[in-house]
Each structure stands twice: as C-alpha cells, then as structure tokens.
N, C-alpha and C positions, 0 to 999 in steps of 0.2 A: 508536410500538409497532406491530409487525407485526399484520396481520389474522388470520394463521394461524400455528400452531405445527406443525412437522413433526418427528417423531422418526425419524431415519434412521440406518442402519448402513452404514459403508463397505463391509462384506463382504456386504451384502444386495443381490441383483440387482434386487429390486423397488424398493429405495430409489434405486439408480442410475437405473432406468427412470423413476421419478417425477421425479427431479432433471432428467433430460434433457427430459422432457415440459414441465416448468415453465420451463426455460431456453429451449426452442424457442418458447414462447409469451410470453417476456419477462415472466414473472410472479414471478420470484424476489424482487423488491423487496417483495412482499406477504407474504413468508414468513419466519419465524424458524426456520431449519433447525438443529436441535439434534442433536448426535452422541451416539449410544448404541450399545450392543451388544445386538442382538436375541437372538442365540443364542450362549451361552458356548462351545459346542463346535464352532462353525462352522469355526474355523481348522484343525480336524483332519479336515475332511471327506474328504480324499483317502485317509485310512486307514480309512474306514468305508463299506461298501457302501450302507447305508441313507442316509447323508448325501449320498453321491454321487448316488444316485437322486433324492433330493429336490432337489438343486441342478439337475440336468439337467431335472427336471420344471418347476422354476421358470423356467428359461430358455425351455423350450418354451411355457410359459404367456405369458411376455412377448412372444415372437415372434408369438403368436396375438392377444393383446390390443393390442399396440403394434407393428405390423409395420414402422413407419418407424424404430424405434429399433434401432441396431446393437448387438449383444451376442454374445459368444462365451463358451464355457466355459473358465475359466482353469485352468491346470495345478495351481495351489495357491492357498489363501487364507491369507495371513499373519496374524500377530497384529495386531489392529486398534487396540491401545492407543496406540502411538506416532503413527501417522498421525492418529488422532482428536484427540490432544493438539495436534498441529501445526495441524489444522483449527480447533480451538477457539482457539488462540493467534492465528491470522490473523483469526478472527471478532472477537476482542476488540480487537486492536491495528491491524488493517488491514481494517476492514469493507468498504471499497470494492473490495477485491481478493478477498474471501472466496469469492464464487460462482465466480469464474474458477479459483481454486486448487482448490476442491472438485470442480469439473467435470473439471479436468485429472487429479486423482487417480482419480476414478471411471472415466474413460476409460482411464487407464493399466492398471487392473485388468480392466475388463469388455470392453474392445475389444482392447488390446494384450497382455493376459494377464501383465502384470508383477507382481512381488512388491512391493506398496506398503508393506510393512513395512521394505523396504530403504531406508536413508538416501539412497543414490544416486538411487533413483527419486523420493523425496520432494524432493530437491534439484532435480532436473530439473523437477518440477511447480512448485516455487517460482519457478524462473527463467521458466517459461512464463507464470506469472501476474504477472511483473514484481516479485517480492518478494525481499527479501534472503535469502541462503542461511542466514545465521546467525540463526535464529529464536529469540526469547527465550521459552522455556516456563517459566513460574514457578508458584508455588503457587496463584495465582488460576486459572490454566488447569486445574490438577488439581482444584481445588475445584468449578469450573464443570462439568467433565466428570462428576464424582461426583454433583453435584446433579442433572444431567440424567439420569444413569443411574438414580438412586433414584426420580426423578419418573416415568420410563418404567416401571420395575418395579412401582411402586405402582398404576398405572392400566392396565397392559397385561400382566398376568401370563400367561405362556405364549405371547404373540403374537410371531410371527417375521416380521412384515411392517411397513412404515412406517404411521404414522397421520398424518392431517391434522386438527388440532383448531381449530375456528373460535371466535371470541370469543363468538358467540351460543350456544355449546354443541353445535353440530352436529359430527359426527365421521365421518371416512371412514377406514376401515382397509384396508390392502392396496393392490393396484393394479388398478383397473378400466380400461376403455377410456378414451381421451382425452376423449371427449364427457362421460362421467360425471364425470371430474375437473374439467373446465371448468365444467360445470353446478353442481358443488358450490361452486366458487369464485365463482360468480355468485349464490349464496345458496340453491340448491336442496337439498332433503333427499333423499339418495340411499339407496334401499333396497338392502341387500346381504346376501348370505349368505356368511359366512367359511368357507372350506373348509380342512380340515387339510392341512398339508404332509407329513404322515407317509405312508409308503408303504402301499398297500392290501394287507392281509395275505392277502386271498383271490385276489390276482392272481399270475400266474406272472412269473418274472423273466428278463430278457434282458440278458446282458452283451455290450456292443458294443465291439469293440476295433479300433483303427486309428490311423494317424498324424494329422497336422493336416488331412488331406484329408477327415476324417470330417465336417467342417462342410458338405461338399457333400451330405451325406445328411440334413440337418435336415428337409427336406420329407417324406422317407420316414419318418424316425423320429417325426415329429409324429403320423403316423397310428397309431403303435403305442402311444403313451404312455397313451391312455385305457384300453387293454385290458391293458397289462402294466407292470410296474415295469422301468425302464430303468437299467442300471448302466453307467458309463463308466470302466472301469479305466484309470488313467493310464500304466501300464507293464505289461510282461509279468510282472514280479514281483507286481504287484497282482492281475492275473488269476490267476496261479498260487496266490496266497494264498486267493482266493475259492474256487477249485476244491478246496482242501484243507479248507475250513471247512464243517462240516455245516450250519450255519444260514445261511451266506452263499452257498453254492454255487448258481449260476444254473440255470435250467431249459433255457436255450438260449444258445449262444454264436454271435454274429453277427460275422464277421470282415469287415473292409473290404479289398477287393482294390485296392491302390494302383498296380498295374501291374507289379510286380516278381514274376514268376511263380515264380522259384526261391525267393525269400524266402517267398512265400505257401505254397509246397509244404512248406518246412521248418517253417513255423509250424503248418500243419495236421497235419503228422506229429507234432510235439511235443505239441500240444494233444490230439490223438486218443489218444495214449498216456496222458495225464493223466486224461482223462475216461472211460477204458475201464470202470473200476469203477462210477462213478456213472451211466454211460450217458447223459450229457448230449449231445444232438444239436448238431452244428456246421453252421452255414450260412455261406456266403460271399456277399457282395453286392459288385458292381462292374460294370465295363463288359463288353461281349460278349467272349468268348474263343473259341478254336477248340474243336472237338469233342474233339480229342485232349487238350488242356489240361484240359477239364472232366472227361473220363473219368479222367484222372490224379488229380484232386482227389477224385473219388468213391472211387477205390482207396485213397486216403490216409485215408478215413474220414469225409468230410463227408456231410451228409444232403441238401443242396440247394445249387444255385448260383442266385442271384437277380440278374437284370440290373437295375441301378439306374434305367435309363431307362423301365422298364415302369411302368404305372399304379400309384400307391401302393396302391390297393385290392387289386390283384392280389398285390403283394408282401406286404401284410398278411395276405391270405387264406392264402398259402403258409406264412408264418411261424406263423399260428394253427394250421394243420394240423400242423406239427411240434410245437407245444406240446401239442396234443390227444393226439398219439401219445406224447409224454413223460408226460403225465398218466395215460394208460391204462397205460403201462408201470409207473409209480410205484404205481398202484393194485394191479396184479398182484403187484408186488414186495412191497408192504406185506402183501397177503393171505398171501403165502408166509412172511412173517417174523413174523406176529402169532399169539399163542396164542389159539385160538378161544374158550376159556372165559373167560379173564381179560382179554383185550384188551390185554395188555402183550406185549412182544416175546418170542419163543420162544428156546429154547436155541441153535438154529441161527444166529439173528441175533446172539445174544450172542457166539458164537464168532467170527463174521465181524467184528463190530465191535471185539471185544477185540483181535484181531490187528492191525486197522488202527490203533487207538489205541496199541497197544504200539509199533508202528513210529514213530508220531508222537512218542511220548514219548522214543524213542531220539534223534530229531532235536532236539527242544526241550529235552531233559534235565530235564523236569518229572516229578514223581512221579505215580503212578497208584494208585488204591485200589479194593479190591473189598470189598463187604459181602455175605456169605452169610446168608440168613434162613430159619429153619425154624419153622413153626407148632408150638407146644408141644402134645404129646399129640393130634395131629390124628386119629389112628386111632380113639381113644376117642370123639372128637366125631362122626366118621362113623358109628361103630357105634351111637351113641346116637340121633342125629337122622336118619340116612339120607344117601345120597349126594347127593340133590337139595339138602338143606340144607347139606351139605358144600361143594357147588359154589358156593352163594350166599355162604358164608363166605369161600371163596377169592377170589371176585369183590370182596367188600368190602375185603379186606386188600390185594389187588392195586391197587385204586383208591386206597387210603390211601397205599400206598408211592409210587405215581405222583405223587400230589398233594404228597407231602413232598419228592421229588427234583425241584426245579423248574428247575434249570439246563438249557438246551437240550442240552448235551453229555452230561448224565447219562443212563444207559440202565438201565431197569428191565426185567427178564426173569423169566419163570417157568422155573426151572431143571429142575424135575421134581417131580411130585406136589405136596406142600405146601411145597416149597422155592423160594425166589426169590433172585435175585442182582442187585445194583446195581453198575454199573460207573461209577467216578468219575474221569474223566481230569483231570489237573492238580490233584489233590487230595492233600494230605498226610494223615497218620494222624489228626491233631487234627481237621481238617475232617470227615473221614469219621466220626469218633467222635461229633461233634456231631450229624450227620445221622442216624446209626444210633440214637442215644438218642431223637431226636425221632420217628423212625419207630416205635420200641418204644412210646413213650408214646401216640402217635396210635392204634396198634392196640389198646392197652388201653382207650383212651377210646371205642372203638367199643362197648364193653360188650356183646359178644356172649356170651350165656350158654354155659358149657362143659358137658361131660357131667357126670353125677351125681357121679362120682368126684372131680371137680374143681370142684364147685359153688361152692366158696368164692372162686373167682376167675374173671374173664372170660377169653375166649380171648386168649392172649398169644403172643409169639414170642421166640426166642433168635437173637442176631445175632453173627457173627464178622467181624472186620475184619483185613485185611492190606494193607500198602502197600509199594510197591517203586519203585525208579528204573530204568526200562527201559534207561537208558544203561549200567547195570552189566551187562556181558556175561556175568557168572556167573549171572544170573537169567533166568527164562523165564516166559511167561504161565502155563504149567502149574504151575510152582512157586508163583506167587502165589495161584492157586486152592487149592492144597494147604495153603498157610499160612492162608488164610481158613477153610478147612474145619477146620483144627486149632483155630483160635480159636472156631469155632462149637461144636465138640465140648467145648471148655473151658466155654463158656457153659451148655451142657446139663448138664455134669458138676457145675457149681457152683450148680445150682438152677433153671436156665431163667429165662425172662422177664428176660434181662439181656444186656448188650453186653460182649464181650471182645475185646481186641486181640491180635494175634499179636506176640509178642516173641521175636526170635531168641535 
C-alpha cells in the first residue's frame, strides 16, 4: 500500500507540475495517484474569459514556484473522461508502466499542447510507454474512476488543485515549492494558505493577443499578473467576442508584434475600429521598430508601443498608466450616464445602450424585451409628503428595481420623473413577465405609506412589457418602446399595481 494518495486531474496544470516534481525525484513509487476531475467546466475554458484568465494565472504561478518545470499554455483542454479511463486501466492492468504512460500524457498536453482526448494522441502515448494500443477498458475501470471521483468530491468540495494525503492524516493541497513538497513527504507538517483561483473582481483586465511567440513574453507578463487579470484569447474571433461582451470586455488590449509589420498594421486598424465605442486602449509590445513604423501605429489608434527588451518594471509602469487613464475615462463616462438622484442609468445611456443591443439582436436573432414602469399616483405622494420624501421614495424604488434585475446585461434606467425602464437583451416575453411581476411585488413589499387618498395601500407601480425580434426588419427600437408604453397605459387603465403585456 502506498504511503500517500494523490488526487490529480489530467486537465489541471498543478497536477501536471506535481507529477513532474515527483517523477524527477523518483518518488512516484510512494504515491497512489488517483485520477479525478477537479473542475467540471475546465474543458470549455477557451470559450470563457474567466477560465482563460485562471488558467494563465495558474501557469504563471507554476513558473514562479517550480521554475525547472517546463509548461506552456495549451490551445484547448479536451474532455478528460476518456484519457482518465485509459490511465485507470493502465494502473489496474499494467501498474509497472502506469507512471510512464501518465507522464507521457501530461507532457503531451502541457508541453506539446496536444488534444489528449484524441485517440491518436493516446495511442502515441501508449506506444511511448511500451503498452499495447488496444487497451481493455472494462466496467472495473469505470467503477474505479467513479469511486475516486466520489471520494474526491466528498473530501475536497470546491477545490481545483491536487491534494496529497498521508497515512498519518497530514494533508497538502495545491502546489507549493519543491522544498515544501519534499519536506511533506519526509513527514513534516506544512502550513499553507489556499488562495482562490477565481479572478480578482477589483482588478482591471488585459487581453493579450499574439501567435505562438507570445511564450517569449512570459517574463514580462509575470510582472503584470499580480496587478491585473490576464486574458489570452486563442483566436481573433475569441478577441472579437470579448470586445462585444459587456461583462467580458477587457480594459486594455496588448498585441504582440511578431515582426510582420503589414499584418500588425491591419490588426491594429481592425481592432481600433472595434473598440472605438468602448474606448479600450491598445498597446503593442515587441522588438524595436523604426520611428516611421511606430508613428504609423499611433496613427492607426494604438496608445503605446512597448519594447519587450526593456526592464519588466518599466513595461508594467507604462501599462499601469494606460489602465489608470482607462479607469479615469470610465469614471467620467459613468458620471455622465448615471442619474444623480437614483444612481441608476439615465435616459441618455438607455438610448445608447438600446441601440447597441438592438444591433446585437439583429446579428444573434435573439429577442429583446422592454419593461416600462410608472409609480402609481406619485404626484399625490409628492403633494402630501413633499419633494424630499418623494426623492427618497424614488431612490428606494430604483434600488429595488436594480436588485431585482440581476443579470449583468440587464439595464435599469430612470426614464423621466417617476418612470423607469428596464432593458432585457436576449429575453422573451415570458421571462420579462416573470421579472416584471417580481419587481411589482418587491415594490409593494417596501410598504411605503401612500398619500391620504390612497392610505389603504402602500406605494405601488404599474408595468408594461413589450418584446420584439430585432432581426425582423419591419420593427424598430422606437416601435418597441411605443408598444411597452401601450402596455403600461393598459396596466393603468385596468386598475394600476399590475403588469400588462403588449399583444399585437
């Protein structure tokens, strides 16, 4: 029986690094390496900016803690089930070759960047380990893998890094430096603080785009990772999708100059056009270029050209300056788009955002919904309590609406006076109706006393809903607002404190 149990994931860079560390020290004979899946969504990381940032951060961490281990960022993470079954089968039926096979698979992914869910890649690794290509994966393999997964989930909820469990009860989670791992295997108790892999919400985001030569920038990028979230879009389309996404749009784009000036110019021109509305600064990092080439890049819209051979601290300082300027611009932009009284967006911002989402809906062919809300008999409330109390009432209701519309893409605005509008991209009429009714109930639950003439009920609101498909060329944003207004009028006409839909 092995002295230690390790729960490792083939798609986890920390597991790969730990395996390499143990192999290099000839310690795998002391370990029972059990295959599990740490993160069920890891295989789709290339489609998620957050997961991409986390994986890049993990690799930076490994390069810092274990600089002797070779690791690179793979283009994709495949489904881990089949390779894990193959590893388990080898462990059960060819235990003497299991470490060699597992190491070959790990290196295929984390050094060569291959898709290890591909049978061809697995066959190559089997051959490298001196194993038969026709591997017998039976029910026992599946049962063993399921048992190990259940064991992992029962003792390590939410953990996304490997663990080493000793027979005496000691436990080491994650990947520390090699000395700490070796001390643990010698019987020491290691004090550790587990840090979350999730991105820091208070940090700004840098999208770094370039070809395979981006690996030459690891040293520079490592100086940025503590101050910023780093995203590594794997294609131009992935970068384009980020720029179109309100919640995933980066604060700075850093392009890697690979030496093809014409291609770089075309790339800067295209991206400058895309980020014009978001005002995302673009910086380029690369080798020294001529003054004329640099001036041309500035004319195409980049904010700075960084020479990659400069001291990393200088590069970081210049990038941080660009981020500070972006932050200042965002603050000014937000101040111009926020209603001073209610602290939700104003009508000007609604009209701008509405036009953007309408165009997006035309491309995605998804519905868009609008909710118009009017506080019932608000003039009577103002006349009875005064404008200061009326302002406080508006603030309470605006806060309630904002708390109810929780999706990042939903926009709550003060449309004028006591009227509010909620814009719901990619939302059908049924979904909008559910939210509208929830908002109505939440406003009533505030239990704000109304004017004397309406003392039998608290302050309430009437809501009108309209939904449209922007891809229908016969419709327009103005028409959708008119339809919502018609539904709002119907809600008032039918007794107020109710939700009505527009029905053509």
